[in-house]
C-alpha positions in Angstrom: 0.0 -0.4 0.0 2.4 2.5 1.2 5.9 2.1 2.8 7.5 5.2 3.7 7.8 7.8 6.5 5.9 10.6 7.1 7.5 14.0 8.5 6.2 15.2 11.3 5.8 19.3 11.9 8.0 19.2 14.8 11.1 17.7 15.5 11.1 14.0 17.0 12.2 13.8 20.5 15.0 11.9 21.6 12.9 9.6 24.1 11.0 8.3 20.6 14.0 7.8 18.8 15.5 5.6 21.3 12.1 3.6 21.0 11.9 3.0 17.4 15.2 4.5 15.8 13.8 7.5 13.4 15.7 10.7 13.8 14.9 13.9 12.2 17.5 12.5 9.6 15.2 9.5 8.8 12.4 11.8 8.0 14.2 14.7 6.3 12.7 14.1 2.6 9.5 12.2 3.4 6.0 13.3 2.8 3.6 15.4 5.2 0.7 13.9 6.7 -1.7 15.5 4.2 0.1 14.1 1.3 0.5 10.5 3.1 -3.3 10.5 3.9 -4.4 11.4 0.7 -2.5 8.7 -0.9 -3.5 6.2 2.1 -7.2 6.9 2.3 -8.3 6.0 -0.9 -6.7 2.2 -0.5 -7.9 1.6 3.0 -11.6 2.8 3.1 -14.4 0.3 3.7 -11.3 -2.4 4.1 -10.2 -4.4 7.0 -7.1 -2.2 8.3 -4.4 -4.2 10.8 -2.2 -1.7 12.7 0.3 -2.4 15.4 -1.5 -0.8 18.2 -5.4 0.5 16.9 -6.2 2.7 20.0 -3.3 4.7 19.2 -2.8 4.7 15.5 -6.2 5.5 15.4 -6.4 8.3 17.9 -3.4 10.1 16.5 -4.7 9.5 12.6 -8.0 11.0 13.4 -6.2 13.9 15.7 -4.0 15.0 12.7 -7.0 14.4 10.3 -8.9 17.1 12.5 -5.6 19.4 12.7 -5.8 19.8 9.0 -9.1 19.4 8.1 -9.0 16.5 6.4 -11.8 13.7 5.3 -11.6 11.1 8.0 -14.7 9.0 7.7 -15.8 6.3 10.0 -13.2 3.0 9.8 -14.7 0.0 8.6 -12.8 -2.2 10.7 -9.5 -1.5 12.2 -7.8 -4.6 14.1 -4.9 -4.3 16.2 -2.1 -6.7 15.6 -0.4 -6.7 18.9 -3.7 -6.9 21.3 -4.5 -10.3 19.1 -1.0 -11.5 19.8 -1.0 -10.5 23.6 -4.3 -12.4 23.8 -2.7 -15.6 21.5 0.2 -15.3 23.9 -1.5 -15.9 26.9 1.0 -13.9 29.1 -1.2 -11.7 31.6 -0.8 -8.6 33.5 -1.1 -9.3 37.3 -4.8 -9.3 38.6 -5.0 -5.1 39.8 -7.0 -4.6 43.2 -10.6 -4.6 42.4 -10.2 -5.3 39.1 -12.6 -8.4 37.7 -10.4 -9.3 34.9 -6.5 -9.1 33.9 -5.0 -7.3 30.7 -3.3 -9.5 28.4 0.6 -8.2 28.7 2.0 -6.6 25.4 4.9 -7.6 23.5 7.5 -6.2 21.4 6.9 -6.7 17.9 10.3 -7.9 16.9 9.3 -10.6 19.9 6.4 -11.7 18.3 8.1 -12.0 15.0 10.8 -13.9 16.5 8.2 -16.6 17.9 6.8 -17.6 14.5 10.9 -17.6 12.8 10.0 -14.2 10.7 12.3 -11.2 10.6 11.2 -8.1 12.5 10.6 -5.1 10.3 12.6 -2.6 11.4 9.8 -0.3 12.2 9.2 0.3 8.7 5.3 -0.5 7.1 6.8 -2.7 4.7 8.8 -5.0 6.6 6.3 -4.7 10.0 
């Protein structure tokens, strides 16, 4: 569909770079969100979309669409891959006091890939 980076409007914080390995130099020649969204939305509209962290990705994309006054119709079907994997792995966080159910423990994408003998995509769309 799309394989590339999106250039943020602000510098990438060092803490974020430490997590995902993407810094300002990596996005210097990347497209802005408006351009990327105009290419992506027609490809995913009305289809099942699987993303790493659906709640986060959806919140960020909807916020950017509002900011840029871009159409962001309701999502037809967005699935979170890491939530599904956490449930599949069956490893749960300890039950907090007063909570009726435990939450599946999240795993790093690299760990989930390794379990199935797959290479990790390096936080890039095509590889992930």
